C-alpha positions in Angstrom: 11.6 80.7 4.6 8.9 79.4 3.2 5.7 80.4 5.0 2.7 77.9 4.8 -0.5 78.8 2.4 -4.0 77.1 1.8 -3.4 78.8 -2.0 -0.9 77.8 -4.9 0.2 80.9 -6.8 1.2 79.9 -10.6 2.9 82.1 -12.8 3.1 80.9 -16.5 4.0 82.1 -19.3 2.0 83.5 -22.3 2.5 79.5 -24.6 1.5 77.3 -21.9 -1.7 79.4 -20.4 -4.3 78.5 -22.5 -3.7 74.6 -21.5 -3.1 76.0 -17.9 -6.5 77.6 -17.3 -8.6 75.0 -18.9 -6.8 72.4 -16.1 -7.3 75.0 -12.6 -10.3 72.8 -12.0 -8.9 69.3 -12.2 -5.4 70.9 -10.6 -7.1 72.0 -7.5 -8.5 68.6 -7.2 -5.1 67.2 -7.4 -3.6 69.3 -5.3 -6.8 70.4 -2.2 -5.5 74.0 -3.1 -6.9 76.8 -4.1 -5.1 77.5 -7.4 -4.5 81.0 -7.8 -2.5 82.3 -11.1 0.0 85.5 -10.1 1.1 85.8 -13.6 -0.5 84.8 -17.4 2.9 85.8 -19.6 6.6 86.1 -19.6 6.5 89.6 -20.4 9.2 92.4 -20.1 10.3 94.7 -17.6 9.0 95.2 -14.4 5.7 93.2 -15.0 8.2 90.5 -16.3 7.7 86.7 -14.3 11.9 86.9 -13.9 11.2 90.8 -12.4 8.7 89.8 -10.6 10.4 86.4 -8.9 13.5 89.2 -8.2 11.1 91.4 -5.8 10.1 88.3 -3.5 7.0 88.0 -5.2 5.0 84.7 -3.4 5.3 81.8 -5.9 5.4 78.0 -6.2 5.0 76.9 -9.1 7.1 79.2 -12.5 6.1 78.1 -15.9 8.4 78.8 -19.0 10.4 77.9 -21.5 13.0 75.7 -21.0 16.2 78.2 -21.7 14.5 80.5 -19.5 14.2 77.9 -16.6 17.3 77.1 -16.7 18.2 80.7 -15.7 15.4 81.0 -13.0 17.2 77.6 -11.7 20.8 79.1 -11.9 19.7 82.4 -10.4 18.6 80.4 -7.4 15.2 81.2 -8.1 13.5 77.4 -9.0 14.2 74.2 -7.5 17.0 72.9 -9.6 16.1 69.1 -9.3 12.0 69.8 -9.9 12.4 71.4 -13.5 9.9 69.3 -15.5 9.6 69.5 -19.1 5.5 69.8 -20.2 5.1 70.7 -23.9 6.7 71.8 -27.1 5.6 75.1 -28.9 6.0 75.7 -32.3 5.8 79.6 -33.9 2.3 80.5 -35.9 1.3 83.6 -38.2 -2.2 84.9 -38.3 -4.1 87.9 -39.9 -6.9 90.0 -39.0 -9.8 87.7 -39.3 -11.7 88.0 -42.7 -8.1 88.9 -44.6 -6.5 86.8 -47.2 -4.4 84.0 -45.8 -0.6 84.5 -47.4 1.1 81.4 -48.0 4.1 80.9 -45.3 4.1 77.1 -46.6 7.6 77.2 -47.8 10.5 79.2 -46.7 10.4 80.9 -50.6 6.7 81.6 -49.5 7.1 82.5 -46.8 10.1 85.0 -48.0 7.9 86.2 -50.3 5.1 87.2 -47.6 7.6 89.6 -45.2 8.6 90.7 -48.2 5.4 92.2 -49.0 3.3 92.8 -45.9 2.9 96.3 -44.9 3.5 95.6 -41.6 4.7 92.7 -39.0 4.0 92.4 -35.7 6.3 89.8 -33.2 6.5 88.8 -29.6 8.4 90.1 -26.9 9.4 86.3 -25.8 11.1 83.5 -27.4 9.4 83.9 -30.4 10.1 87.4 -31.5 14.1 87.1 -30.2 14.3 83.8 -33.0 12.7 85.7 -36.0 14.5 89.5 -35.0 17.3 87.8 -34.3 17.6 84.8 -36.6 15.3 84.5 -39.1 14.7 87.5 -41.0 19.0 87.6 -41.1 18.6 84.0 -42.5 16.3 84.5 -45.0 18.3 87.5 -46.0 16.2 90.3 -45.7 16.4 91.9 -42.2 17.2 95.1 -44.1 13.8 95.3 -45.9 12.0 94.0 -43.4 12.7 95.4 -39.9 11.8 99.0 -40.5 8.1 97.9 -41.0 7.8 95.0 -38.0 7.0 96.2 -34.2 7.9 94.0 -30.9 4.8 94.0 -29.0 4.9 94.1 -25.6 2.6 93.6 -22.7 0.2 91.6 -24.8 -1.0 88.8 -27.1 0.5 89.5 -31.0 -2.9 88.5 -32.0 -4.5 91.7 -30.2 -2.7 93.9 -32.5 -3.1 91.9 -35.7 -6.9 91.9 -34.2 -7.2 95.6 -34.5 -5.4 96.2 -37.7 -2.0 97.5 -36.4 -0.2 94.8 -37.9 -1.4 93.1 -41.5 0.5 90.1 -40.2 1.8 88.4 -36.9 4.3 86.0 -35.0 3.8 84.0 -32.0 3.4 80.8 -30.4 0.7 78.7 -31.8 -0.6 78.8 -28.8 -1.0 81.9 -27.8 -2.4 83.1 -31.0 -5.6 80.7 -31.3 -7.4 81.9 -27.8 -7.2 85.5 -29.4 -10.8 86.9 -30.7 -10.9 88.8 -33.9 -7.7 86.9 -36.1 -7.3 83.5 -38.1 -4.7 81.2 -38.1 -2.8 80.9 -40.9 -0.4 78.5 -40.1 3.1 77.3 -38.6 6.4 78.6 -39.9 7.4 75.8 -42.1 9.6 73.1 -40.6 12.8 73.9 -42.3 12.8 77.2 -40.6 10.9 76.5 -37.7 11.8 77.0 -33.9 10.0 74.5 -31.4 10.7 75.5 -27.9 10.3 73.2 -24.5 7.8 74.8 -22.1 8.7 73.5 -18.7 7.3 73.5 -14.7 9.6 74.1 -11.8 9.0 74.8 -7.8 9.9 78.2 -6.7 12.3 78.3 -3.9 10.6 79.1 -1.1 7.2 77.8 -2.0 4.7 77.8 0.9 3.4 74.4 -0.8 6.0 72.4 -2.1 4.6 69.0 -2.2 1.6 70.5 -3.7 3.8 72.4 -6.0 5.1 69.3 -7.5 1.9 67.7 -7.4 0.6 70.5 -9.7 3.6 70.0 -11.9 3.0 65.7 -11.8 -0.3 66.1 -13.0 0.6 69.1 -15.8 3.7 66.6 -16.9 0.9 63.5 -17.2 -1.2 61.9 -20.1 -4.5 63.5 -18.0 -3.4 67.1 -19.3 -2.3 66.0 -22.6 -5.5 66.7 -23.9 -6.7 70.1 -23.1 -2.4 71.0 -24.4 -2.8 69.5 -27.9 -5.9 71.5 -28.2 -4.1 74.4 -26.8 -1.8 73.7 -29.7 0.8 72.6 -28.1 2.4 68.7 -28.3 2.1 67.1 -24.5 5.8 65.6 -23.3 3.7 63.7 -20.9 1.6 61.3 -23.5 
């Protein structure tokens, strides 16, 4: 049973966080509600968005990778017809600020960089799953590089790279760009890139379903495109 509230609570994956945070003031004008950020990372374990929803934490809008949103719809946590694609996001690589930028401009160059790197960090979400379960195997170097690779949970990959705990790090470009202390090297080569769509939906039991739909409608509109592009993603509402 939903309870009316003056606030709109939003849970968003890390990839969409930078754009969302830049747009909060406009979202409050559009919805005439205070926008409360309940989560800024898909995460893993007890603090993950699916776990929070499973516990029944109050939320109105959920923004995650489209495949994850489909699962939440299947689990009865998000209203199916409210699902709206917002942006496309590519995977990029970063090094510690001031470090030499390795060549990843081609598949062969990427392979050489991975083999040469002393340590590799990747995310616990969609980009990391792709790297560790598909890309490294596809390149034929999984056995050589997995022992020196580390899955990062509970923080941005860029933060680990900035501290010098990993020589190179991979995550959605929009999650790398805001992190201080790193230099963005570039996206994975097109031939091995995995572009993910991030979508939004209204949570089942939302206390503000109409305002939640208005918020999502704004994020999907041309008015939000500049902030989404600036964050390193490709808006789908242009």
